[in-house]
N, C-alpha and C positions, 0 to 999 in steps of 0.2 A: 350553535348555530353559526354557520359557515357564512360570511358574508362576501358577496362579490368583489367590494371594495372596502377602504378604510376611508375614500375622499368623502369630504363634506358635502352633503345635499341639502338644499335650503329650499324649502316648500314656502311660497309668499302666497299671502290670502290663508293660512293655516289656520285660522280661527271660522273661517266658513265651512259649508258643507263640503263644497268640493275640496277644499285644502285640508280638512280633517280627513275625510275618506282617503285622500291622497296619503297622508302619514300612515295611516294604518296599513295600506296596501303596500307601501315601500317596507314598514317594518315587516309583514306578513312575505313577501317575496322576498327578505332577507338582502336586500341591497347592501347597505352600508350599516357599521355600526356607529355612524357621526352623521347625526340628522338635526336640522335647525326649522323650527316654525318661526317665519315672521308674519307679521300683521301689523297694521297701524293699531288694530283692537288687539288686546291681550289675547295670545294665543296658550296662555299658562293651562288654562282649563284642558283644552285637548292635550297639553304633555302630560299632566297629570291622568289622565284617562289611560294613553298610552303606557304611561309609566306602571298604573295598576294592572294594566291588562297582562304583566309579567313576561314582557319582552326583555331577553336577558343579555348582558353584555353591550348594551348599547347606550349610547350617550345622546339622551334628547334635551335639548335646549330651546325655551321659548324667548322672544325678544321682539320689542317694539322698536328697537334701535336699528335702521339699516345697516349701519357701518358693522356694528357686531354681527349680524345675520350674514353680510355677504363677503366679510373678511375671510381669505382663505376657501372661498366656496369653489367648489368645482363642477358642480351640476345645481342647476335650477330648473324648479317647475313654477310656472307662476298663475295662477287663478285670480290673481289679486284685481279684478275690475268688476264694476257695477253689473250686478244681474240683469238677464233678459227677465222681463214679467210678460205676464198675459198682454197679447194685442201688439206687443212691442215686435220688431223685427231686429236683426243684428244689426243692420245698418243704423237703426235709431241710437245707438250706442258709440256711433264712430268719435264724436270729437271728445267727449268725455273720457273714453276708455284708451283712446289713442294720446291724450296727454297723459294719462298714466303710464302707458308704454314709453312715452318719449323721456320720463323721469327715470324708469326703470332701467332703459338703456343706459343714460346717464350714471346709473348708479353702479350699472356693471363695470363700466369704464373706470368709475374712481376707485372702486373699492375690492372688485374681483376680475381685473382684466385678463388673469390666467384662467379665467373659468372653462372647462372643457365643451360643455354643452347646456345649452339653455331652452327648453319646450315651454311656448305660450299656449294659454289655451282660452284666455278670455277674449270676449267678442267685441267685434269683430274679428277672429282670430288671424284672417289673413294680413288684415291693417294693422292689427296691433304688434303681430310678429316682424311685420316689414319695418314698424317704427322703431321697435326694440332693437332690430339689427343694424339698423341705419346709426342710432343714437350709441350703441355699445361698441363699435369699433371693431365687432367680431366678424371671422370670416362666414361666408353664406352657408358653409356647411355645418357651421357649429350653433345655430338656431332653426328649429323647427316649429311647426305649428300642429294642432290637433285638427286632423281631417279625418281620422279613420272612423270615426262615429257616424259619418253618411255611409261608407262602406257596410258597417256593420249595422244599420238601419236596412241596407238592401239585403244584405242577406238573411236577416233574421226574419224579413217579410217573407223570401221564398222560400225559407224552411218552414214557416208557418203554413202559406199555402200549400206545399206539397206533402207536407207533413213528414219531414227528414227532419234531420239532425242537421245543426249549423254547419259542421265540419262536411257535409255532403253537398253542400251549396260552396264551388271552387268558382275561382276566376271573378269575382265580384270585385267592382272597384267603381269609386265615383271621383272624379278629377275636377280639377279649377278651383272655384271658390267654395268655401265652407257655407252653404245656407241654401237659400232658393234659387239662387242660380247657377249650382252646381251642375256637373253633365255627367249623367249617370250612363255607365259602360255595360252594356247587357251581352254583346256579342261572344266575350269569351266565357261567359257563365256557364256551367254545367250542373245539373240539377242531379245528383245520384248517378254520375256518369252520363247522362242524357243530355246534349247540347240543349241549351235555352232557346236558342234561334228555333229549333226543331218543334217545340213545344207553343212557342207563341203564335197565335193565329188560329190554332187547333180548339176544339171544344173544350177540353181542360182548360187552356188559358188563352182565353180571347185576346186578340190584339186591345181591345178598350180597357180590359182587366189591367192589362201589363201598364198602358199608358198611366192609369190610375195609381197603378204602385208605384210608379216613377215620381208621380206628384206627391204620392203621400210620403215617400221617402226624404223629398226634397224639405218636406214640412214637418218631419219626425221632430225635431225640437219643440215645435208648438203643440204637438200631440201629447208630448210628456207634458207639458204646461198645463193643457187642457186635461190630464189624466190624474196629475199629482198637486195641480195647483202652486207649482214651484218648476224652476227649470231643472234640466237635467243634471244631477251631481255625481250618481255614483258609476254611469258609465264612462263620462270623461274623466272621472278620477283613474279609474282602473287603467283605461287606454293610455293617459300620459305618463301614468308610472312604468306601463310596460315600453313606452319609447325610450325612456330615461334607461330603462333596465337595458336596453338594446346597444345602446352607445356605452355604457359601463361595461360591455364585453359579456352580457348575458344572452339570455333567448332571442333568437331573430324576430324583429317585427314584422307582424303579418300583413299590415295594411299599409296604404300610402298614406305619406306624411305631407303636410304644407311645408314647402322649401322655396327658396330665393330662387328664380329663374331670370335669367337673362341670355338670350340667343338671339338666333335670326328670328324668332317669330315672337317669341314674348319677351317683354322688355321691362327689367327694373319691377319685378313683381313677385310676390308670395303666393303660391298657389299649391293645389295638391298634383304630384306629378306620379309616375310609377318610380319609388324610392325604394333605397338600401340602407338601413341605419346600423353603424358599426361603430367601433372604437374610433375610428377616422371622421366619423361624424355623418352626414347625411348625404348622399350622392341620388341623382336622379337620371333617370331616362325619359324621352316622350313618349306619352301613351300611344298604343296603337290601337285603332278601333274603325269601324266603318265611318265612310264620309259624314254620315248624319253625325255620329257620335264625336267626332272631331269638329264639325260645325257648332255643336253643343258647347265644346269646350272652347272655342273660338268666342263664342258669345259670352260666356261665362268671364272669360279674360278681359274681353271688353267692358264687362259691368265693374271689374275690380280695378280697372284703370279708372272708370269714372270715379270712384270712390278714393283711389289714391290722387287723383288730380284735385278733389275736393279739400285732401288735408294740404294741398299746397296753397290752396286759397285761404284755409283756414290759419296758415302760418306755422301748422305744425311738422312740416317737411319743407325743404326749398325745392327748388326746382331739381329735376333729375340730375341736370347738368352739374349742378353743384354737389350731389351726394358724395363724391369722391373727397370733398374737403372735409367732411365729416367723417367719413369711412372711406380710408383708401382701399378697402378690399371690396369697394361698389363702385368703382370706376367705370 
């Protein structure tokens, strides 16, 4: 098998369902022949299964030692937070998982300051990613969060509704915060070449049905918990590995990613934007949409700011004016 790189990839939380699926996906994609499985609980069982799967010419190491795991790491994907359970929102995980993110960032700064890219997927991802970035000392382009799952939920819902393949649903995007406060953009969507805006409000797709679909998309994670009695693990695993593949120089990532935003409109926040992921990291442009869609994005930003400010109150991050003292890249 030809690998994209020989650089070390670390999967944090590798003993869990998301982490173990990420390991297998990364190996099946042929990303690297140097992969480390880290978890505070032993991931040796996962490593053994991967070896027994017959992946050739790959060095698979499992460890509970953070120094061993992160030393010489060039890429990291972390699912290493508490999972969301039935009845919980992503926000319910705020304090505990952001404390985990704070330590993750500090460990990156200590053991692998030369890491090329970090993908954060444990919830609430917008905030855990922001905290990781702050304490890691990395550049904003080097840390991204999983936001694509919202877009793929919209794409799949439309594909099911109209009986077409998901590839025939183009222009899908959700921006802002990952979760119930996200902004669903439908103005650029095409259904097998037809403008979605021309279909909404017709007998084929009444306005009320579209509004319900948008609501269902924003609550897609809760629906998976209802259906499977556990939080999503296969879809976030796959999409996060696609993200790291793109920054390794592989196939282009197809969906929006969560990224650090600090411009004239949005201030020191992590949120889904119109992004490009490549070997130089993550780069974004502001989403374009209808006035109503932009208003939804603004509301999502406001919600994220409230959670970020709660982290200040909890003492997990200092006031924004002091962020540059911890990470000069965030001045």
